[in-house]
DOPA-307590 format. One record per residue (C-alpha): x, y, z; residue number from 1; residue in one letter. Coordinates in steps of 0.1 Angstrom, whole numbers, plus 5000, padded with zeros to 4 digits. Layout:
! DOPA-307590
@c1:X, c2:Y, c3:Z, resi:NUM, resn:A;
...
! end
This chain:
! DOPA-307590
@c1:2271, c2:2152, c3:0304, resi:1, resn:M;
@c1:2284, c2:2183, c3:0327, resi:2, resn:R;
@c1:2301, c2:2214, c3:0314, resi:3, resn:C;
@c1:2306, c2:2230, c3:0346, resi:4, resn:F;
@c1:2326, c2:2225, c3:0376, resi:5, resn:N;
@c1:2302, c2:2230, c3:0407, resi:6, resn:H;
@c1:2317, c2:2231, c3:0442, resi:7, resn:L;
@c1:2295, c2:2235, c3:0472, resi:8, resn:P;
@c1:2289, c2:2269, c3:0483, resi:9, resn:G;
@c1:2306, c2:2284, c3:0449, resi:10, resn:R;
@c1:2288, c2:2291, c3:0419, resi:11, resn:P;
@c1:2291, c2:2269, c3:0391, resi:12, resn:S;
@c1:2323, c2:2283, c3:0369, resi:13, resn:V;
@c1:2341, c2:2279, c3:0335, resi:14, resn:W;
@c1:2333, c2:2251, c3:0308, resi:15, resn:P;
@c1:2361, c2:2223, c3:0312, resi:16, resn:V;
@c1:2387, c2:2218, c3:0287, resi:17, resn:F;
@c1:2379, c2:2184, c3:0268, resi:18, resn:G;
@c1:2354, c2:2168, c3:0242, resi:19, resn:N;
@c1:2324, c2:2186, c3:0256, resi:20, resn:H;
@c1:2335, c2:2223, c3:0257, resi:21, resn:A;
@c1:2312, c2:2232, c3:0228, resi:22, resn:N;
@c1:2281, c2:2219, c3:0249, resi:23, resn:D;
@c1:2283, c2:2253, c3:0268, resi:24, resn:C;
@c1:2279, c2:2276, c3:0237, resi:25, resn:R;
@c1:2249, c2:2287, c3:0227, resi:26, resn:C;
@c1:2248, c2:2296, c3:0192, resi:27, resn:S;
@c1:2226, c2:2326, c3:0181, resi:28, resn:V;
@c1:2199, c2:2307, c3:0160, resi:29, resn:E;
@c1:2191, c2:2288, c3:0194, resi:30, resn:D;
@c1:2180, c2:2319, c3:0208, resi:31, resn:G;
@c1:2142, c2:2336, c3:0207, resi:32, resn:P;
@c1:2128, c2:2341, c3:0173, resi:33, resn:A;
@c1:2133, c2:2377, c3:0164, resi:34, resn:F;
@c1:2119, c2:2396, c3:0131, resi:35, resn:A;
@c1:2142, c2:2421, c3:0119, resi:36, resn:D;
@c1:2108, c2:2440, c3:0113, resi:37, resn:S;
@c1:2105, c2:2452, c3:0149, resi:38, resn:S;
@c1:2137, c2:2472, c3:0144, resi:39, resn:L;
@c1:2117, c2:2492, c3:0121, resi:40, resn:A;
@c1:2098, c2:2505, c3:0153, resi:41, resn:N;
@c1:2128, c2:2519, c3:0167, resi:42, resn:I;
@c1:2131, c2:2557, c3:0160, resi:43, resn:E;
@c1:2165, c2:2573, c3:0163, resi:44, resn:L;
@c1:2178, c2:2607, c3:0155, resi:45, resn:P;
@c1:2186, c2:2615, c3:0117, resi:46, resn:D;
@c1:2216, c2:2598, c3:0108, resi:47, resn:G;
@c1:2213, c2:2570, c3:0134, resi:48, resn:F;
@c1:2207, c2:2532, c3:0126, resi:49, resn:R;
@c1:2201, c2:2504, c3:0147, resi:50, resn:I;
@c1:2208, c2:2465, c3:0142, resi:51, resn:A;
@c1:2209, c2:2434, c3:0163, resi:52, resn:L;
@c1:2241, c2:2426, c3:0178, resi:53, resn:Y;
@c1:2235, c2:2396, c3:0200, resi:54, resn:A;
@c1:2205, c2:2373, c3:0204, resi:55, resn:D;
@c1:2196, c2:2342, c3:0225, resi:56, resn:G;
@c1:2208, c2:2358, c3:0257, resi:57, resn:I;
@c1:2180, c2:2351, c3:0283, resi:58, resn:P;
@c1:2174, c2:2383, c3:0305, resi:59, resn:N;
@c1:2204, c2:2399, c3:0293, resi:60, resn:A;
@c1:2211, c2:2429, c3:0319, resi:61, resn:R;
@c1:2243, c2:2445, c3:0324, resi:62, resn:M;
@c1:2272, c2:2450, c3:0297, resi:63, resn:L;
@c1:2310, c2:2452, c3:0300, resi:64, resn:V;
@c1:2331, c2:2453, c3:0269, resi:65, resn:M;
@c1:2366, c2:2440, c3:0271, resi:66, resn:A;
@c1:2395, c2:2453, c3:0251, resi:67, resn:G;
@c1:2398, c2:2423, c3:0227, resi:68, resn:D;
@c1:2360, c2:2430, c3:0216, resi:69, resn:G;
@c1:2342, c2:2406, c3:0240, resi:70, resn:T;
@c1:2310, c2:2415, c3:0257, resi:71, resn:L;
@c1:2302, c2:2401, c3:0289, resi:72, resn:Y;
@c1:2267, c2:2400, c3:0299, resi:73, resn:I;
@c1:2251, c2:2394, c3:0332, resi:74, resn:S;
@c1:2217, c2:2375, c3:0334, resi:75, resn:S;
@c1:2198, c2:2383, c3:0366, resi:76, resn:R;
@c1:2171, c2:2355, c3:0363, resi:77, resn:H;
@c1:2190, c2:2329, c3:0349, resi:78, resn:E;
@c1:2215, c2:2334, c3:0374, resi:79, resn:G;
@c1:2244, c2:2330, c3:0347, resi:80, resn:S;
@c1:2271, c2:2353, c3:0328, resi:81, resn:V;
@c1:2278, c2:2350, c3:0292, resi:82, resn:Y;
@c1:2307, c2:2360, c3:0267, resi:83, resn:A;
@c1:2295, c2:2372, c3:0231, resi:84, resn:A;
@c1:2317, c2:2377, c3:0202, resi:85, resn:R;
@c1:2319, c2:2392, c3:0168, resi:86, resn:D;
@c1:2345, c2:2370, c3:0157, resi:87, resn:L;
@c1:2346, c2:2382, c3:0121, resi:88, resn:D;
@c1:2339, c2:2419, c3:0124, resi:89, resn:E;
@c1:2309, c2:2423, c3:0109, resi:90, resn:D;
@c1:2286, c2:2439, c3:0136, resi:91, resn:G;
@c1:2269, c2:2407, c3:0148, resi:92, resn:F;
@c1:2279, c2:2385, c3:0177, resi:93, resn:A;
@c1:2282, c2:2348, c3:0164, resi:94, resn:E;
@c1:2288, c2:2331, c3:0193, resi:95, resn:T;
@c1:2276, c2:2333, c3:0230, resi:96, resn:V;
@c1:2293, c2:2314, c3:0254, resi:97, resn:D;
@c1:2283, c2:2303, c3:0293, resi:98, resn:T;
@c1:2310, c2:2316, c3:0317, resi:99, resn:L;
@c1:2294, c2:2309, c3:0350, resi:100, resn:A;
@c1:2261, c2:2296, c3:0363, resi:101, resn:T;
@c1:2243, c2:2287, c3:0397, resi:102, resn:D;
@c1:2244, c2:2325, c3:0408, resi:103, resn:L;
@c1:2222, c2:2343, c3:0429, resi:104, resn:N;
@c1:2207, c2:2370, c3:0408, resi:105, resn:M;
@c1:2239, c2:2380, c3:0393, resi:106, resn:P;
@c1:2234, c2:2417, c3:0378, resi:107, resn:N;
@c1:2267, c2:2436, c3:0384, resi:108, resn:G;
@c1:2297, c2:2429, c3:0362, resi:109, resn:I;
@c1:2332, c2:2447, c3:0360, resi:110, resn:A;
@c1:2368, c2:2441, c3:0348, resi:111, resn:L;
@c1:2398, c2:2450, c3:0361, resi:112, resn:R;
@c1:2432, c2:2439, c3:0352, resi:113, resn:D;
@c1:2418, c2:2411, c3:0332, resi:114, resn:G;
@c1:2396, c2:2397, c3:0361, resi:115, resn:A;
@c1:2359, c2:2397, c3:0357, resi:116, resn:L;
@c1:2342, c2:2408, c3:0394, resi:117, resn:Y;
@c1:2304, c2:2392, c3:0391, resi:118, resn:V;
@c1:2282, c2:2407, c3:0422, resi:119, resn:A;
@c1:2254, c2:2384, c3:0437, resi:120, resn:E;
@c1:2232, c2:2394, c3:0463, resi:121, resn:V;
@c1:2254, c2:2393, c3:0491, resi:122, resn:D;
@c1:2288, c2:2383, c3:0477, resi:123, resn:K;
@c1:2313, c2:2395, c3:0452, resi:124, resn:V;
@c1:2335, c2:2372, c3:0431, resi:125, resn:W;
@c1:2366, c2:2378, c3:0413, resi:126, resn:R;
@c1:2375, c2:2352, c3:0381, resi:127, resn:Y;
@c1:2407, c2:2357, c3:0371, resi:128, resn:D;
@c1:2427, c2:2359, c3:0339, resi:129, resn:N;
@c1:2392, c2:2360, c3:0322, resi:130, resn:V;
@c1:2404, c2:2375, c3:0289, resi:131, resn:L;
@c1:2428, c2:2350, c3:0285, resi:132, resn:S;
@c1:2411, c2:2320, c3:0294, resi:133, resn:R;
@c1:2382, c2:2326, c3:0265, resi:134, resn:L;
@c1:2400, c2:2318, c3:0233, resi:135, resn:S;
@c1:2391, c2:2303, c3:0200, resi:136, resn:E;
@c1:2401, c2:2269, c3:0193, resi:137, resn:S;
@c1:2390, c2:2242, c3:0168, resi:138, resn:G;
@c1:2357, c2:2261, c3:0165, resi:139, resn:G;
@c1:2347, c2:2261, c3:0204, resi:140, resn:G;
@c1:2356, c2:2277, c3:0237, resi:141, resn:P;
@c1:2388, c2:2267, c3:0256, resi:142, resn:S;
@c1:2382, c2:2274, c3:0290, resi:143, resn:L;
@c1:2400, c2:2260, c3:0317, resi:144, resn:T;
@c1:2380, c2:2251, c3:0350, resi:145, resn:A;
@c1:2389, c2:2282, c3:0376, resi:146, resn:A;
@c1:2376, c2:2285, c3:0407, resi:147, resn:D;
@c1:2363, c2:2319, c3:0415, resi:148, resn:P;
@c1:2379, c2:2342, c3:0442, resi:149, resn:V;
@c1:2351, c2:2352, c3:0471, resi:150, resn:L;
@c1:2361, c2:2389, c3:0477, resi:151, resn:I;
@c1:2331, c2:2397, c3:0501, resi:152, resn:T;
@c1:2302, c2:2383, c3:0515, resi:153, resn:D;
@c1:2294, c2:2412, c3:0539, resi:154, resn:S;
@c1:2261, c2:2422, c3:0520, resi:155, resn:F;
@c1:2230, c2:2416, c3:0531, resi:156, resn:P;
@c1:2211, c2:2388, c3:0517, resi:157, resn:S;
@c1:2176, c2:2408, c3:0512, resi:158, resn:D;
@c1:2164, c2:2400, c3:0476, resi:159, resn:T;
@c1:2142, c2:2429, c3:0475, resi:160, resn:H;
@c1:2166, c2:2457, c3:0453, resi:161, resn:H;
@c1:2193, c2:2430, c3:0463, resi:162, resn:G;
@c1:2206, c2:2428, c3:0427, resi:163, resn:W;
@c1:2235, c2:2446, c3:0424, resi:164, resn:K;
@c1:2253, c2:2471, c3:0396, resi:165, resn:F;
@c1:2288, c2:2474, c3:0402, resi:166, resn:I;
@c1:2316, c2:2494, c3:0389, resi:167, resn:A;
@c1:2352, c2:2505, c3:0394, resi:168, resn:F;
@c1:2356, c2:2543, c3:0400, resi:169, resn:G;
@c1:2386, c2:2564, c3:0388, resi:170, resn:P;
@c1:2397, c2:2560, c3:0424, resi:171, resn:D;
@c1:2401, c2:2521, c3:0418, resi:172, resn:D;
@c1:2377, c2:2514, c3:0442, resi:173, resn:K;
@c1:2346, c2:2487, c3:0437, resi:174, resn:L;
@c1:2314, c2:2508, c3:0440, resi:175, resn:Y;
@c1:2282, c2:2486, c3:0453, resi:176, resn:V;
@c1:2248, c2:2495, c3:0458, resi:177, resn:P;
@c1:2228, c2:2479, c3:0489, resi:178, resn:V;
@c1:2190, c2:2490, c3:0479, resi:179, resn:G;
@c1:2164, c2:2496, c3:0501, resi:180, resn:A;
@c1:2148, c2:2462, c3:0512, resi:181, resn:P;
@c1:2111, c2:2474, c3:0506, resi:182, resn:C;
@c1:2092, c2:2499, c3:0484, resi:183, resn:N;
@c1:2092, c2:2524, c3:0512, resi:184, resn:I;
@c1:2107, c2:2519, c3:0548, resi:185, resn:C;
@c1:2138, c2:2533, c3:0569, resi:186, resn:E;
@c1:2159, c2:2503, c3:0570, resi:187, resn:P;
@c1:2191, c2:2521, c3:0584, resi:188, resn:G;
@c1:2224, c2:2514, c3:0573, resi:189, resn:E;
@c1:2237, c2:2498, c3:0549, resi:190, resn:P;
@c1:2205, c2:2501, c3:0531, resi:191, resn:Y;
@c1:2196, c2:2527, c3:0506, resi:192, resn:A;
@c1:2233, c2:2533, c3:0498, resi:193, resn:S;
@c1:2258, c2:2530, c3:0473, resi:194, resn:I;
@c1:2295, c2:2514, c3:0492, resi:195, resn:M;
@c1:2328, c2:2513, c3:0480, resi:196, resn:R;
@c1:2356, c2:2489, c3:0486, resi:197, resn:M;
@c1:2392, c2:2481, c3:0477, resi:198, resn:N;
@c1:2392, c2:2455, c3:0448, resi:199, resn:P;
@c1:2399, c2:2428, c3:0476, resi:200, resn:D;
@c1:2370, c2:2437, c3:0494, resi:201, resn:G;
@c1:2388, c2:2457, c3:0524, resi:202, resn:T;
@c1:2380, c2:2492, c3:0537, resi:203, resn:E;
@c1:2342, c2:2488, c3:0527, resi:204, resn:L;
@c1:2327, c2:2521, c3:0533, resi:205, resn:E;
@c1:2294, c2:2540, c3:0523, resi:206, resn:T;
@c1:2297, c2:2568, c3:0497, resi:207, resn:F;
@c1:2265, c2:2580, c3:0495, resi:208, resn:A;
@c1:2231, c2:2574, c3:0512, resi:209, resn:S;
@c1:2194, c2:2579, c3:0508, resi:210, resn:G;
@c1:2194, c2:2561, c3:0474, resi:211, resn:V;
@c1:2163, c2:2540, c3:0471, resi:212, resn:R;
@c1:2177, c2:2511, c3:0446, resi:213, resn:N;
@c1:2202, c2:2526, c3:0417, resi:214, resn:T;
@c1:2210, c2:2499, c3:0389, resi:215, resn:V;
@c1:2235, c2:2523, c3:0373, resi:216, resn:G;
@c1:2263, c2:2548, c3:0379, resi:217, resn:F;
@c1:2293, c2:2560, c3:0362, resi:218, resn:T;
@c1:2319, c2:2589, c3:0362, resi:219, resn:W;
@c1:2322, c2:2622, c3:0341, resi:220, resn:H;
@c1:2353, c2:2617, c3:0319, resi:221, resn:P;
@c1:2367, c2:2650, c3:0327, resi:222, resn:E;
@c1:2357, c2:2656, c3:0364, resi:223, resn:T;
@c1:2357, c2:2622, c3:0373, resi:224, resn:N;
@c1:2323, c2:2630, c3:0393, resi:225, resn:E;
@c1:2295, c2:2603, c3:0399, resi:226, resn:M;
@c1:2262, c2:2601, c3:0381, resi:227, resn:W;
@c1:2237, c2:2576, c3:0390, resi:228, resn:F;
@c1:2202, c2:2569, c3:0383, resi:229, resn:T;
@c1:2177, c2:2561, c3:0411, resi:230, resn:D;
@c1:2142, c2:2541, c3:0408, resi:231, resn:N;
@c1:2117, c2:2560, c3:0428, resi:232, resn:G;
@c1:2090, c2:2545, c3:0453, resi:233, resn:R;
@c1:2058, c2:2531, c3:0442, resi:234, resn:D;
@c1:2019, c2:2532, c3:0452, resi:235, resn:M;
@c1:2017, c2:2570, c3:0452, resi:236, resn:M;
@c1:1999, c2:2569, c3:0419, resi:237, resn:G;
@c1:2004, c2:2573, c3:0383, resi:238, resn:D;
@c1:2024, c2:2605, c3:0384, resi:239, resn:D;
@c1:2044, c2:2602, c3:0415, resi:240, resn:L;
@c1:2073, c2:2602, c3:0425, resi:241, resn:P;
@c1:2096, c2:2609, c3:0400, resi:242, resn:P;
@c1:2126, c2:2584, c3:0391, resi:243, resn:C;
@c1:2159, c2:2605, c3:0395, resi:244, resn:E;
@c1:2193, c2:2612, c3:0379, resi:245, resn:L;
@c1:2218, c2:2620, c3:0403, resi:246, resn:N;
@c1:2251, c2:2638, c3:0408, resi:247, resn:H;
@c1:2275, c2:2630, c3:0435, resi:248, resn:A;
@c1:2308, c2:2649, c3:0432, resi:249, resn:P;
@c1:2321, c2:2637, c3:0468, resi:250, resn:V;
@c1:2312, c2:2611, c3:0492, resi:251, resn:A;
@c1:2290, c2:2620, c3:0523, resi:252, resn:G;
@c1:2258, c2:2632, c3:0502, resi:253, resn:M;
@c1:2224, c2:2619, c3:0515, resi:254, resn:H;
@c1:2197, c2:2621, c3:0485, resi:255, resn:F;
@c1:2166, c2:2622, c3:0505, resi:256, resn:G;
@c1:2153, c2:2585, c3:0506, resi:257, resn:Y;
@c1:2128, c2:2574, c3:0523, resi:258, resn:P;
@c1:2119, c2:2611, c3:0535, resi:259, resn:Y;
@c1:2118, c2:2633, c3:0500, resi:260, resn:F;
@c1:2112, c2:2617, c3:0463, resi:261, resn:H;
@c1:2125, c2:2641, c3:0433, resi:262, resn:G;
@c1:2140, c2:2663, c3:0456, resi:263, resn:G;
@c1:2109, c2:2681, c3:0469, resi:264, resn:D;
@c1:2083, c2:2653, c3:0469, resi:265, resn:V;
@c1:2073, c2:2646, c3:0505, resi:266, resn:V;
@c1:2070, c2:2609, c3:0515, resi:267, resn:D;
@c1:2036, c2:2602, c3:0529, resi:268, resn:P;
@c1:2046, c2:2581, c3:0554, resi:269, resn:E;
@c1:2082, c2:2592, c3:0565, resi:270, resn:F;
@c1:2088, c2:2628, c3:0554, resi:271, resn:G;
@c1:2067, c2:2645, c3:0581, resi:272, resn:E;
@c1:2088, c2:2667, c3:0599, resi:273, resn:G;
@c1:2117, c2:2666, c3:0577, resi:274, resn:K;
@c1:2130, c2:2694, c3:0555, resi:275, resn:S;
@c1:2139, c2:2691, c3:0517, resi:276, resn:A;
@c1:2167, c2:2715, c3:0523, resi:277, resn:D;
@c1:2189, c2:2690, c3:0543, resi:278, resn:D;
@c1:2190, c2:2666, c3:0513, resi:279, resn:Y;
@c1:2205, c2:2666, c3:0480, resi:280, resn:V;
@c1:2182, c2:2679, c3:0450, resi:281, resn:F;
@c1:2183, c2:2652, c3:0417, resi:282, resn:P;
@c1:2202, c2:2671, c3:0389, resi:283, resn:A;
@c1:2171, c2:2657, c3:0369, resi:284, resn:Q;
@c1:2143, c2:2644, c3:0379, resi:285, resn:N;
@c1:2128, c2:2616, c3:0353, resi:286, resn:L;
@c1:2092, c2:2604, c3:0345, resi:287, resn:G;
@c1:2074, c2:2587, c3:0373, resi:288, resn:P;
@c1:2082, c2:2551, c3:0372, resi:289, resn:H;
@c1:2104, c2:2550, c3:0339, resi:290, resn:V;
@c1:2126, c2:2530, c3:0360, resi:291, resn:A;
@c1:2160, c2:2542, c3:0348, resi:292, resn:P;
@c1:2189, c2:2518, c3:0349, resi:293, resn:L;
@c1:2221, c2:2516, c3:0332, resi:294, resn:G;
@c1:2239, c2:2550, c3:0321, resi:295, resn:L;
@c1:2273, c2:2560, c3:0303, resi:296, resn:D;
@c1:2290, c2:2592, c3:0289, resi:297, resn:F;
@c1:2292, c2:2590, c3:0254, resi:298, resn:Y;
@c1:2330, c2:2594, c3:0250, resi:299, resn:T;
@c1:2337, c2:2582, c3:0216, resi:300, resn:A;
@c1:2335, c2:2601, c3:0181, resi:301, resn:T;
@c1:2311, c2:2584, c3:0157, resi:302, resn:N;
@c1:2282, c2:2602, c3:0173, resi:303, resn:F;
@c1:2282, c2:2641, c3:0163, resi:304, resn:P;
@c1:2300, c2:2664, c3:0183, resi:305, resn:E;
@c1:2268, c2:2675, c3:0201, resi:306, resn:Q;
@c1:2269, c2:2639, c3:0219, resi:307, resn:Y;
@c1:2301, c2:2641, c3:0233, resi:308, resn:R;
@c1:2305, c2:2636, c3:0272, resi:309, resn:N;
@c1:2268, c2:2636, c3:0273, resi:310, resn:Q;
@c1:2249, c2:2609, c3:0292, resi:311, resn:I;
@c1:2227, c2:2581, c3:0277, resi:312, resn:L;
@c1:2204, c2:2568, c3:0301, resi:313, resn:V;
@c1:2183, c2:2533, c3:0296, resi:314, resn:A;
@c1:2150, c2:2535, c3:0308, resi:315, resn:E;
@c1:2136, c2:2500, c3:0316, resi:316, resn:H;
@c1:2099, c2:2514, c3:0316, resi:317, resn:G;
@c1:2069, c2:2516, c3:0341, resi:318, resn:S;
@c1:2050, c2:2481, c3:0355, resi:319, resn:W;
@c1:2023, c2:2495, c3:0377, resi:320, resn:N;
@c1:2012, c2:2526, c3:0359, resi:321, resn:R;
@c1:1978, c2:2529, c3:0344, resi:322, resn:S;
@c1:1997, c2:2538, c3:0309, resi:323, resn:N;
@c1:2031, c2:2526, c3:0302, resi:324, resn:K;
@c1:2059, c2:2549, c3:0302, resi:325, resn:I;
@c1:2099, c2:2544, c3:0296, resi:326, resn:G;
@c1:2110, c2:2514, c3:0277, resi:327, resn:Y;
@c1:2134, c2:2539, c3:0256, resi:328, resn:R;
@c1:2170, c2:2555, c3:0257, resi:329, resn:V;
@c1:2170, c2:2586, c3:0267, resi:330, resn:M;
@c1:2200, c2:2616, c3:0264, resi:331, resn:L;
@c1:2207, c2:2640, c3:0293, resi:332, resn:A;
@c1:2227, c2:2671, c3:0278, resi:333, resn:T;
@c1:2249, c2:2690, c3:0305, resi:334, resn:L;
@c1:2264, c2:2722, c3:0311, resi:335, resn:D;
@c1:2287, c2:2718, c3:0336, resi:336, resn:G;
@c1:2270, c2:2703, c3:0363, resi:337, resn:E;
@c1:2236, c2:2711, c3:0349, resi:338, resn:S;
@c1:2211, c2:2690, c3:0331, resi:339, resn:V;
@c1:2199, c2:2713, c3:0304, resi:340, resn:T;
@c1:2178, c2:2689, c3:0288, resi:341, resn:S;
@c1:2165, c2:2655, c3:0289, resi:342, resn:Y;
@c1:2150, c2:2640, c3:0255, resi:343, resn:E;
@c1:2142, c2:2608, c3:0240, resi:344, resn:P;
@c1:2172, c2:2590, c3:0220, resi:345, resn:F;
@c1:2158, c2:2557, c3:0208, resi:346, resn:A;
@c1:2121, c2:2550, c3:0211, resi:347, resn:T;
@c1:2099, c2:2524, c3:0200, resi:348, resn:G;
@c1:2102, c2:2491, c3:0223, resi:349, resn:W;
@c1:2067, c2:2506, c3:0235, resi:350, resn:L;
@c1:2041, c2:2504, c3:0210, resi:351, resn:Q;
@c1:2008, c2:2515, c3:0224, resi:352, resn:G;
@c1:2004, c2:2495, c3:0254, resi:353, resn:E;
@c1:2023, c2:2464, c3:0238, resi:354, resn:T;
@c1:2060, c2:2459, c3:0249, resi:355, resn:T;
@c1:2086, c2:2440, c3:0228, resi:356, resn:W;
@c1:2117, c2:2452, c3:0246, resi:357, resn:G;
@c1:2133, c2:2465, c3:0278, resi:358, resn:R;
@c1:2166, c2:2485, c3:0276, resi:359, resn:P;
@c1:2187, c2:2477, c3:0307, resi:360, resn:V;
@c1:2222, c2:2488, c3:0300, resi:361, resn:D;
@c1:2247, c2:2510, c3:0277, resi:362, resn:I;
@c1:2281, c2:2502, c3:0270, resi:363, resn:E;
@c1:2302, c2:2521, c3:0241, resi:364, resn:L;
@c1:2320, c2:2499, c3:0216, resi:365, resn:M;
@c1:2359, c2:2505, c3:0204, resi:366, resn:Q;
@c1:2342, c2:2519, c3:0168, resi:367, resn:D;
@c1:2322, c2:2545, c3:0188, resi:368, resn:G;
@c1:2291, c2:2529, c3:0185, resi:369, resn:S;
@c1:2265, c2:2521, c3:0215, resi:370, resn:V;
@c1:2254, c2:2486, c3:0227, resi:371, resn:L;
@c1:2220, c2:2486, c3:0245, resi:372, resn:V;
@c1:2209, c2:2453, c3:0263, resi:373, resn:S;
@c1:2172, c2:2444, c3:0266, resi:374, resn:D;
@c1:2159, c2:2416, c3:0294, resi:375, resn:D;
@c1:2124, c2:2412, c3:0279, resi:376, resn:W;
@c1:2138, c2:2400, c3:0245, resi:377, resn:G;
@c1:2175, c2:2389, c3:0256, resi:378, resn:G;
@c1:2189, c2:2405, c3:0230, resi:379, resn:R;
@c1:2218, c2:2431, c3:0228, resi:380, resn:V;
@c1:2212, c2:2461, c3:0201, resi:381, resn:Y;
@c1:2240, c2:2483, c3:0183, resi:382, resn:R;
@c1:2233, c2:2520, c3:0175, resi:383, resn:I;
@c1:2257, c2:2538, c3:0154, resi:384, resn:W;
@c1:2257, c2:2570, c3:0130, resi:385, resn:H;
@c1:2263, c2:2568, c3:0094, resi:386, resn:E;
! end
């Protein structure tokens, strides 16, 4: 039995109407075993609580919450996109539906006007009317077979840093990064950049340069200025270079890669003869190799007032450091355009040198709680303040 329409050259798409619709649903019981006691390892500020929101989502990566409460989740390694729903509003998603499969490292997802945009390595697709297509009918999903619309296939096919985070900016442009196809190199355009285009794929242009590998950006809720994470290069030792939190208020800024890292750390291969003053310094240097990914401004009211309009950053964690670092959610506190502090908010996915989770993305819920994805455990957690 097949539950996907698979067209040559296209990703497999929505489960089809009919008797086999339920074949495309994953019950949370089918996911990896999860001991509630593991959450006791998570340390949070006083008054905060954490619970499992969704489970059994292989390699859960980026999150997008729709207005109807449906949570869309990408899975880079599985090549799939899922929808999780908390139908009884008890704070746990009872159903996880598979929406698309056979995609090439789909990391970035974004919603606009009822359509879900999905980024592959070299393409961006649009799935129209996704909110109306996903409905509850007879205990199973009722999804029509819909061909995705190809928005663009203009991006390079390199898989090294080729997976893409995407998001719509306040200017209604779709922002798409193009990572450096290497650890360290001078690849030329369009690599090591953040690009943007119209929702239909036209007018593709470079917004920022010198960005090695960003897997998360967002915009300040009041100034509409971009803030983004960037992953620093490897093979310079345990403590260099720092990863970065950057601020890009206007287009045309260059953030230093491959010549400088963390503002003034000279690259041993490409920095000779360059001046750090010619490039934009980070708003905040982060730990070396912490691998910052998704981030979001906290704009709701469930958290105490001091969290309002501050940034939560998911640190995925190091892979090539003698002692592991990261594996946590951090809080960047701003005063205007300056970061005044950068401190742990949620820790405990790393116990000694043992990892049981790796935070990837941050997403706000309508009730003001915060969701955190974990691609190591295939889970999504919910954090709220009592």
